[in-house]
N, C-alpha and C positions, 0 to 999 in steps of 0.2 A: 738578861731573858734570854732561856733557850727556845730553839725553834725545833718542834717536831716534824719530820717529813714524812707524809704518807704517800704510797705510791697508789694512783687509781689502777683498780685490778682489770679495767676495761679498756683503757687507753695509755696506761704509763705514765700519765701526767703527775708530776710530783706537787703534792698539795701541803702547804704549810701552814702548821697551827703553832701559835704562840702559847706560853704557858696562861695567858690573859684569855686566848681562846678556848683552852682546854678546861678551864676552870668553870667557863659559862656551860659546857656540854654536859648533858646527863645521859644517862643509859636509855636508850629508845631514840634520842635526837638524831635528826638526819644531817647528813653533810653531803652537798651536791658537787660533783666535779665541773669547774668552770670549762674545762673542755668538752666533755663529751655528755654532761648532764646525767651522769649514773648517779644514782641516790645510795648512799652507804648508811646504815645504821650503827650508830654507837653501841657496842655491846659490853665493854668494859672501859671505865676511866677511874683509875685509882692508883696514886703513885706514880710508879714507872710504866704501870701496866695500861696499856691503850689498844683497843680493838675495835675494829669496822666490819661489817658483813654488807656485802652488796646487797641492795635490795632488787636492783635492775634497772635497766634504761628502757625507756618506751620507744619503739620505732613503729613502723607502719610497713607491712609487706608490699613491696611493689607488684607482686604477682595477683594476691588476692585482695588487697586494700584493708586488711584486718590489721589492729594494733594489738601490740603482745609487749610484754616484758622481756628482756634479754636478761637471763641471770648469769650467775658465776657458773653454775653447772653447764648451762648453753655454751659457754665460751670455753668451758675444758673439754667440751664433747666436740666443739668445732675444730677447723683449722684456722690458724693464724699465719697467713702468709708473710706479714711484715709488721712492724711496730704501727700501730694506728688502722690497721685492718683485722678483722675477723670474719669467719664464715660460721653462720649459725642456721638452722633449720625453723622454718615458720611452723609453728605448733598446729596451724589451721590448715594449710595447704600441702604441707612438707618440702616447700621449695626451699633451695639452699639459697641463702642471702649472704652476701658481702657487707659488711658493715665498713664504713669508714670514717674515722673520726676526724674531724678537723680542727685545724691548730687555731683558727680565728675563734674559737668558743661559740661556734653557730650550731654546734649540735653535730647529729649524725646524719649521714646520708646514706640510704640503704640502697644497694644494686643488686639484682640478681646474679647468681655465681655463674 
């Protein structure tokens, strides 16, 4: 049985999917990263082709207290200082927020940059 390794676009955690796991997944299903809780939607699952699209990761801004989804676009626009860290901008108050992705699976901790 082969294992497909998918790298989480948020925290670079390797997610392993067996052939049996893939057989159960349909387009539109969500896969959640165990490390950072990012949600990824299955957009293609046929033959050797398998694609995921980042839906976002819910976090709370420490500056204004509003919740928002961190998307792949936000991560691409922000700074990534090191693996497991990303800087994004709050869409509500425009504060720069450093996200730290913990290795223990507890989720994310948002700290102002």
